[in-house]
BALOBA-1460 file (C-alpha; in Angstrom, 3 decimals):
// residues 261
<rec num="1" residu="x" x="111.592" y="119.496" z="60.197"/>
<rec num="2" residu="x" x="109.753" y="117.430" z="62.764"/>
<rec num="3" residu="x" x="109.935" y="116.861" z="66.504"/>
<rec num="4" residu="x" x="110.036" y="113.474" z="68.185"/>
<rec num="5" residu="x" x="110.978" y="112.098" z="71.582"/>
<rec num="6" residu="x" x="110.209" y="108.969" z="73.568"/>
<rec num="7" residu="x" x="110.908" y="110.081" z="77.119"/>
<rec num="8" residu="x" x="108.293" y="108.363" z="79.263"/>
<rec num="9" residu="x" x="110.829" y="105.675" z="80.191"/>
<rec num="10" residu="x" x="114.151" y="107.445" z="80.626"/>
<rec num="11" residu="x" x="116.031" y="105.197" z="83.039"/>
<rec num="12" residu="x" x="118.336" y="103.324" z="83.250"/>
<rec num="13" residu="x" x="120.704" y="105.008" z="80.807"/>
<rec num="14" residu="x" x="120.802" y="102.111" z="78.337"/>
<rec num="15" residu="x" x="117.025" y="102.263" z="78.033"/>
<rec num="16" residu="x" x="117.080" y="106.013" z="77.422"/>
<rec num="17" residu="x" x="119.744" y="105.570" z="74.727"/>
<rec num="18" residu="x" x="117.741" y="102.812" z="73.047"/>
<rec num="19" residu="x" x="114.607" y="104.971" z="72.903"/>
<rec num="20" residu="x" x="116.694" y="107.761" z="71.393"/>
<rec num="21" residu="x" x="118.002" y="105.259" z="68.864"/>
<rec num="22" residu="x" x="114.463" y="104.187" z="68.017"/>
<rec num="23" residu="x" x="113.451" y="107.803" z="67.414"/>
<rec num="24" residu="x" x="116.418" y="108.376" z="65.109"/>
<rec num="25" residu="x" x="115.681" y="105.188" z="63.152"/>
<rec num="26" residu="x" x="112.034" y="106.137" z="62.681"/>
<rec num="27" residu="x" x="112.892" y="109.663" z="61.536"/>
<rec num="28" residu="x" x="115.530" y="108.411" z="59.102"/>
<rec num="29" residu="x" x="113.216" y="105.842" z="57.555"/>
<rec num="30" residu="x" x="110.346" y="108.327" z="57.446"/>
<rec num="31" residu="x" x="112.635" y="110.759" z="55.651"/>
<rec num="32" residu="x" x="112.491" y="113.777" z="57.961"/>
<rec num="33" residu="x" x="115.048" y="115.728" z="59.945"/>
<rec num="34" residu="x" x="114.431" y="116.291" z="63.638"/>
<rec num="35" residu="x" x="114.704" y="119.565" z="65.502"/>
<rec num="36" residu="x" x="115.788" y="119.625" z="69.155"/>
<rec num="37" residu="x" x="113.086" y="119.306" z="71.775"/>
<rec num="38" residu="x" x="113.309" y="120.474" z="75.372"/>
<rec num="39" residu="x" x="111.737" y="117.563" z="77.248"/>
<rec num="40" residu="x" x="110.687" y="119.570" z="80.299"/>
<rec num="41" residu="x" x="107.244" y="120.226" z="78.819"/>
<rec num="42" residu="x" x="105.675" y="117.023" z="77.534"/>
<rec num="43" residu="x" x="102.311" y="118.614" z="76.757"/>
<rec num="44" residu="x" x="103.931" y="120.933" z="74.222"/>
<rec num="45" residu="x" x="105.504" y="117.897" z="72.566"/>
<rec num="46" residu="x" x="102.251" y="115.949" z="72.447"/>
<rec num="47" residu="x" x="100.431" y="118.923" z="70.875"/>
<rec num="48" residu="x" x="103.231" y="120.056" z="68.565"/>
<rec num="49" residu="x" x="101.951" y="120.572" z="64.991"/>
<rec num="50" residu="x" x="105.084" y="118.923" z="63.569"/>
<rec num="51" residu="x" x="105.078" y="115.943" z="65.927"/>
<rec num="52" residu="x" x="106.411" y="112.800" z="64.296"/>
<rec num="53" residu="x" x="106.400" y="110.470" z="67.272"/>
<rec num="54" residu="x" x="105.981" y="110.668" z="71.037"/>
<rec num="55" residu="x" x="104.762" y="108.478" z="73.857"/>
<rec num="56" residu="x" x="102.042" y="109.547" z="76.244"/>
<rec num="57" residu="x" x="100.236" y="108.060" z="79.204"/>
<rec num="58" residu="x" x="96.898" y="106.496" z="78.347"/>
<rec num="59" residu="x" x="94.978" y="108.545" z="80.926"/>
<rec num="60" residu="x" x="95.946" y="111.977" z="79.517"/>
<rec num="61" residu="x" x="95.229" y="110.738" z="76.012"/>
<rec num="62" residu="x" x="91.762" y="109.481" z="76.902"/>
<rec num="63" residu="x" x="90.886" y="112.521" z="79.018"/>
<rec num="64" residu="x" x="92.418" y="115.419" z="77.090"/>
<rec num="65" residu="x" x="94.450" y="114.476" z="73.995"/>
<rec num="66" residu="x" x="91.738" y="112.685" z="72.059"/>
<rec num="67" residu="x" x="91.238" y="114.541" z="68.778"/>
<rec num="68" residu="x" x="94.384" y="116.603" z="69.372"/>
<rec num="69" residu="x" x="96.866" y="113.831" z="68.517"/>
<rec num="70" residu="x" x="96.590" y="110.582" z="66.585"/>
<rec num="71" residu="x" x="97.237" y="107.179" z="68.075"/>
<rec num="72" residu="x" x="99.897" y="105.218" z="66.236"/>
<rec num="73" residu="x" x="100.917" y="102.055" z="68.043"/>
<rec num="74" residu="x" x="100.940" y="100.194" z="71.341"/>
<rec num="75" residu="x" x="104.239" y="98.532" z="72.321"/>
<rec num="76" residu="x" x="104.248" y="94.848" z="73.223"/>
<rec num="77" residu="x" x="106.695" y="94.444" z="76.095"/>
<rec num="78" residu="x" x="108.215" y="91.166" z="77.263"/>
<rec num="79" residu="x" x="108.706" y="92.283" z="80.867"/>
<rec num="80" residu="x" x="106.916" y="90.681" z="83.846"/>
<rec num="81" residu="x" x="103.445" y="92.145" z="84.275"/>
<rec num="82" residu="x" x="103.093" y="92.732" z="80.534"/>
<rec num="83" residu="x" x="101.022" y="90.647" z="78.136"/>
<rec num="84" residu="x" x="100.490" y="91.506" z="74.494"/>
<rec num="85" residu="x" x="100.026" y="95.261" z="74.332"/>
<rec num="86" residu="x" x="98.924" y="95.494" z="77.969"/>
<rec num="87" residu="x" x="100.685" y="96.058" z="81.251"/>
<rec num="88" residu="x" x="99.702" y="96.398" z="84.877"/>
<rec num="89" residu="x" x="100.968" y="98.387" z="87.805"/>
<rec num="90" residu="x" x="102.687" y="96.766" z="90.743"/>
<rec num="91" residu="x" x="101.519" y="97.902" z="94.160"/>
<rec num="92" residu="x" x="104.825" y="98.161" z="95.993"/>
<rec num="93" residu="x" x="105.579" y="98.300" z="99.700"/>
<rec num="94" residu="x" x="108.823" y="98.243" z="101.696"/>
<rec num="95" residu="x" x="110.138" y="94.737" z="102.295"/>
<rec num="96" residu="x" x="109.625" y="95.312" z="106.010"/>
<rec num="97" residu="x" x="105.950" y="96.213" z="105.595"/>
<rec num="98" residu="x" x="103.568" y="93.946" z="107.520"/>
<rec num="99" residu="x" x="100.936" y="94.339" z="104.782"/>
<rec num="100" residu="x" x="99.836" y="91.115" z="103.095"/>
<rec num="101" residu="x" x="96.854" y="92.466" z="101.179"/>
<rec num="102" residu="x" x="95.509" y="95.766" z="99.877"/>
<rec num="103" residu="x" x="93.142" y="95.916" z="102.849"/>
<rec num="104" residu="x" x="96.154" y="95.988" z="105.160"/>
<rec num="105" residu="x" x="97.180" y="99.334" z="103.645"/>
<rec num="106" residu="x" x="94.325" y="101.258" z="105.275"/>
<rec num="107" residu="x" x="95.646" y="104.317" z="107.077"/>
<rec num="108" residu="x" x="99.091" y="104.182" z="105.467"/>
<rec num="109" residu="x" x="100.939" y="106.834" z="103.447"/>
<rec num="110" residu="x" x="100.678" y="106.510" z="99.658"/>
<rec num="111" residu="x" x="102.935" y="108.013" z="97.009"/>
<rec num="112" residu="x" x="101.822" y="108.561" z="93.413"/>
<rec num="113" residu="x" x="103.814" y="109.922" z="90.524"/>
<rec num="114" residu="x" x="101.069" y="112.348" z="89.427"/>
<rec num="115" residu="x" x="97.318" y="112.826" z="89.539"/>
<rec num="116" residu="x" x="96.970" y="112.366" z="85.764"/>
<rec num="117" residu="x" x="98.851" y="109.066" z="85.613"/>
<rec num="118" residu="x" x="97.005" y="105.929" z="84.596"/>
<rec num="119" residu="x" x="99.520" y="103.517" z="86.101"/>
<rec num="120" residu="x" x="100.406" y="105.520" z="89.204"/>
<rec num="121" residu="x" x="96.976" y="106.874" z="90.123"/>
<rec num="122" residu="x" x="94.039" y="105.663" z="88.007"/>
<rec num="123" residu="x" x="94.746" y="101.926" z="88.216"/>
<rec num="124" residu="x" x="95.724" y="102.324" z="91.870"/>
<rec num="125" residu="x" x="92.471" y="104.172" z="92.631"/>
<rec num="126" residu="x" x="90.502" y="101.451" z="90.829"/>
<rec num="127" residu="x" x="92.130" y="98.798" z="93.015"/>
<rec num="128" residu="x" x="91.538" y="100.680" z="96.276"/>
<rec num="129" residu="x" x="88.012" y="101.985" z="95.572"/>
<rec num="130" residu="x" x="86.153" y="98.867" z="96.832"/>
<rec num="131" residu="x" x="88.005" y="99.183" z="100.144"/>
<rec num="132" residu="x" x="87.408" y="102.900" z="100.665"/>
<rec num="133" residu="x" x="85.069" y="104.302" z="103.293"/>
<rec num="134" residu="x" x="83.386" y="107.677" z="102.782"/>
<rec num="135" residu="x" x="85.917" y="108.516" z="100.087"/>
<rec num="136" residu="x" x="88.958" y="107.777" z="102.237"/>
<rec num="137" residu="x" x="91.447" y="104.953" z="102.647"/>
<rec num="138" residu="x" x="94.969" y="106.323" z="103.155"/>
<rec num="139" residu="x" x="96.173" y="108.652" z="105.878"/>
<rec num="140" residu="x" x="97.913" y="110.767" z="103.233"/>
<rec num="141" residu="x" x="98.683" y="110.801" z="99.511"/>
<rec num="142" residu="x" x="101.703" y="112.681" z="98.186"/>
<rec num="143" residu="x" x="102.746" y="113.340" z="94.587"/>
<rec num="144" residu="x" x="106.353" y="112.295" z="94.067"/>
<rec num="145" residu="x" x="106.783" y="113.566" z="90.510"/>
<rec num="146" residu="x" x="107.806" y="110.212" z="89.044"/>
<rec num="147" residu="x" x="107.571" y="106.459" z="89.478"/>
<rec num="148" residu="x" x="111.227" y="106.093" z="90.374"/>
<rec num="149" residu="x" x="110.946" y="108.814" z="92.997"/>
<rec num="150" residu="x" x="107.923" y="107.000" z="94.440"/>
<rec num="151" residu="x" x="110.091" y="103.905" z="94.860"/>
<rec num="152" residu="x" x="112.813" y="105.978" z="96.476"/>
<rec num="153" residu="x" x="110.275" y="107.298" z="98.966"/>
<rec num="154" residu="x" x="109.463" y="103.705" z="99.927"/>
<rec num="155" residu="x" x="113.155" y="102.951" z="100.356"/>
<rec num="156" residu="x" x="113.674" y="106.092" z="102.440"/>
<rec num="157" residu="x" x="110.706" y="105.486" z="104.717"/>
<rec num="158" residu="x" x="108.823" y="108.515" z="103.402"/>
<rec num="159" residu="x" x="105.881" y="106.488" z="102.083"/>
<rec num="160" residu="x" x="104.319" y="103.108" z="102.800"/>
<rec num="161" residu="x" x="102.920" y="102.177" z="99.390"/>
<rec num="162" residu="x" x="103.124" y="103.206" z="95.741"/>
<rec num="163" residu="x" x="101.840" y="101.915" z="92.414"/>
<rec num="164" residu="x" x="104.540" y="101.692" z="89.739"/>
<rec num="165" residu="x" x="103.962" y="100.507" z="86.202"/>
<rec num="166" residu="x" x="105.421" y="97.152" z="85.251"/>
<rec num="167" residu="x" x="107.643" y="98.578" z="82.517"/>
<rec num="168" residu="x" x="109.405" y="101.075" z="84.782"/>
<rec num="169" residu="x" x="109.853" y="98.418" z="87.447"/>
<rec num="170" residu="x" x="110.963" y="95.818" z="84.914"/>
<rec num="171" residu="x" x="113.659" y="97.996" z="83.370"/>
<rec num="172" residu="x" x="115.117" y="98.764" z="86.791"/>
<rec num="173" residu="x" x="114.844" y="95.195" z="88.040"/>
<rec num="174" residu="x" x="116.683" y="93.965" z="84.950"/>
<rec num="175" residu="x" x="119.362" y="96.628" z="84.530"/>
<rec num="176" residu="x" x="119.708" y="98.287" z="87.949"/>
<rec num="177" residu="x" x="118.355" y="95.864" z="90.573"/>
<rec num="178" residu="x" x="119.907" y="97.882" z="93.367"/>
<rec num="179" residu="x" x="117.295" y="100.549" z="92.641"/>
<rec num="180" residu="x" x="114.475" y="98.139" z="93.434"/>
<rec num="181" residu="x" x="116.158" y="96.819" z="96.579"/>
<rec num="182" residu="x" x="114.166" y="97.078" z="99.773"/>
<rec num="183" residu="x" x="110.727" y="96.983" z="98.130"/>
<rec num="184" residu="x" x="108.431" y="94.117" z="97.217"/>
<rec num="185" residu="x" x="105.346" y="93.567" z="95.102"/>
<rec num="186" residu="x" x="102.225" y="93.335" z="97.253"/>
<rec num="187" residu="x" x="99.616" y="93.195" z="94.484"/>
<rec num="188" residu="x" x="98.983" y="93.797" z="90.799"/>
<rec num="189" residu="x" x="96.371" y="96.140" z="89.369"/>
<rec num="190" residu="x" x="94.071" y="95.452" z="86.448"/>
<rec num="191" residu="x" x="95.736" y="95.251" z="83.052"/>
<rec num="192" residu="x" x="95.745" y="98.354" z="80.910"/>
<rec num="193" residu="x" x="96.914" y="99.212" z="77.389"/>
<rec num="194" residu="x" x="100.607" y="100.079" z="77.270"/>
<rec num="195" residu="x" x="101.621" y="103.708" z="76.878"/>
<rec num="196" residu="x" x="100.629" y="104.644" z="73.312"/>
<rec num="197" residu="x" x="102.838" y="106.158" z="70.661"/>
<rec num="198" residu="x" x="101.194" y="109.184" z="69.072"/>
<rec num="199" residu="x" x="101.735" y="111.591" z="66.196"/>
<rec num="200" residu="x" x="100.348" y="114.975" z="65.162"/>
<rec num="201" residu="x" x="96.615" y="115.175" z="64.530"/>
<rec num="202" residu="x" x="97.364" y="116.556" z="61.074"/>
<rec num="203" residu="x" x="99.151" y="113.401" z="59.919"/>
<rec num="204" residu="x" x="97.329" y="111.523" z="57.177"/>
<rec num="205" residu="x" x="96.151" y="107.952" z="57.601"/>
<rec num="206" residu="x" x="98.844" y="106.938" z="55.133"/>
<rec num="207" residu="x" x="101.514" y="108.567" z="57.274"/>
<rec num="208" residu="x" x="100.201" y="106.827" z="60.390"/>
<rec num="209" residu="x" x="100.286" y="103.489" z="58.569"/>
<rec num="210" residu="x" x="103.846" y="104.196" z="57.461"/>
<rec num="211" residu="x" x="104.905" y="104.957" z="61.029"/>
<rec num="212" residu="x" x="103.394" y="101.669" z="62.176"/>
<rec num="213" residu="x" x="105.247" y="99.761" z="59.489"/>
<rec num="214" residu="x" x="108.525" y="101.494" z="60.295"/>
<rec num="215" residu="x" x="108.179" y="100.681" z="63.991"/>
<rec num="216" residu="x" x="107.539" y="97.024" z="63.187"/>
<rec num="217" residu="x" x="110.508" y="96.960" z="60.821"/>
<rec num="218" residu="x" x="112.867" y="98.472" z="63.388"/>
<rec num="219" residu="x" x="112.034" y="95.719" z="65.885"/>
<rec num="220" residu="x" x="113.170" y="93.173" z="63.292"/>
<rec num="221" residu="x" x="116.093" y="95.100" z="61.787"/>
<rec num="222" residu="x" x="117.503" y="96.428" z="65.048"/>
<rec num="223" residu="x" x="117.379" y="93.565" z="67.552"/>
<rec num="224" residu="x" x="119.750" y="95.506" z="69.794"/>
<rec num="225" residu="x" x="117.138" y="98.234" z="70.259"/>
<rec num="226" residu="x" x="114.289" y="95.747" z="70.617"/>
<rec num="227" residu="x" x="116.191" y="93.705" z="73.183"/>
<rec num="228" residu="x" x="117.153" y="96.703" z="75.326"/>
<rec num="229" residu="x" x="113.601" y="98.047" z="75.263"/>
<rec num="230" residu="x" x="112.108" y="94.571" z="75.819"/>
<rec num="231" residu="x" x="109.750" y="95.218" z="72.910"/>
<rec num="232" residu="x" x="108.747" y="92.255" z="70.761"/>
<rec num="233" residu="x" x="106.486" y="94.231" z="68.466"/>
<rec num="234" residu="x" x="103.834" y="96.899" z="68.071"/>
<rec num="235" residu="x" x="100.122" y="96.697" z="67.396"/>
<rec num="236" residu="x" x="97.914" y="99.405" z="65.957"/>
<rec num="237" residu="x" x="96.659" y="101.489" z="68.862"/>
<rec num="238" residu="x" x="92.875" y="101.236" z="69.172"/>
<rec num="239" residu="x" x="90.950" y="104.221" z="70.522"/>
<rec num="240" residu="x" x="88.331" y="102.088" z="72.265"/>
<rec num="241" residu="x" x="90.980" y="100.299" z="74.317"/>
<rec num="242" residu="x" x="92.349" y="103.594" z="75.621"/>
<rec num="243" residu="x" x="88.921" y="105.078" z="76.233"/>
<rec num="244" residu="x" x="88.269" y="102.074" z="78.470"/>
<rec num="245" residu="x" x="90.778" y="103.619" z="80.871"/>
<rec num="246" residu="x" x="88.096" y="106.156" z="81.771"/>
<rec num="247" residu="x" x="85.780" y="103.313" z="82.789"/>
<rec num="248" residu="x" x="88.070" y="102.581" z="85.751"/>
<rec num="249" residu="x" x="87.753" y="106.226" z="86.757"/>
<rec num="250" residu="x" x="83.968" y="106.078" z="86.452"/>
<rec num="251" residu="x" x="83.814" y="102.841" z="88.429"/>
<rec num="252" residu="x" x="85.779" y="104.397" z="91.284"/>
<rec num="253" residu="x" x="83.477" y="107.416" z="91.247"/>
<rec num="254" residu="x" x="80.424" y="105.149" z="91.441"/>
<rec num="255" residu="x" x="81.971" y="103.567" z="94.520"/>
<rec num="256" residu="x" x="82.317" y="106.971" z="96.151"/>
<rec num="257" residu="x" x="86.058" y="107.228" z="95.582"/>
<rec num="258" residu="x" x="86.621" y="109.974" z="92.983"/>
<rec num="259" residu="x" x="90.075" y="110.863" z="94.241"/>
<rec num="260" residu="x" x="92.861" y="108.714" z="95.640"/>
<rec num="261" residu="x" x="92.770" y="109.689" z="99.297"/>
C-alpha cells in the first residue's frame, strides 16, 4: 500500500474534493491501494517511504527535502498571478489601508503563514529587503498558521499586511469571494515555481515518469477535476528552478535582511 495526499490547498470545499479526486485517480491508474493518512503532520507524509504523491512548498523542498524526496511535476494553473508553472504572491492589505506602495508599509504589522513558506515569507522578504533598514521594516511580524488565517487577520484588523500565494487567493476569489472581501492587492512578488508534486526518494525514474504521464492524462480525461483545480497541465519539475528559491533568501541576506522583521 502507498500513501498520498494533496492538502496544501484545502479550501474551498470543492477544491479539497477535487484534489482528493486527483489523488484517487492517480493511485488507481498507478495500480496501488492507498492507506489512510493523518494530515496533521505534513513532514511525515513528505518523508514517508511509501509516498506515492504529495505536494510541498518549494522552500522546504529546496532547504531540507532535497535528496529525501523526488520531484515529480509542477502544476500549471490558470488563475490570476500564475503563468506557466509559476505563480507569485499577492501582497494584501485591508481595503481601508492608506498604503499605495510597499514603502508605505514601513512600521506596520505583518502576518505570515509560517517562517518556512516560500509564498508567505521568502518571496515577501525578498520584496521588502531593499526597503529594510538595519534589518528591520515592520513594527511586528506574527505567524498566523495559514494563508487564509492571514487574510482573516487583515479583515479583523489584527494585521496590516500579508503575502498570500496567488493560487490560494484565486481559489477563494473564484469560489468564495466573501472570504476575500475587505482586502485588496497592493503589490505582486517575484514569480516562483508552483508548489511541486513529489514522491518517495526510492521511486525509480520509470515510476516518476509514469506519475507524470498519469497526471497529464487525468487533466485531459477528467476535465471536471482540471476545471475545479484551475490546472491546465503539468510540467516535469526541474530541481534547478526550485533551488533558485534559495537565491531570493541569499539576496535578502546580502541586503542585511535575513529575517522578515
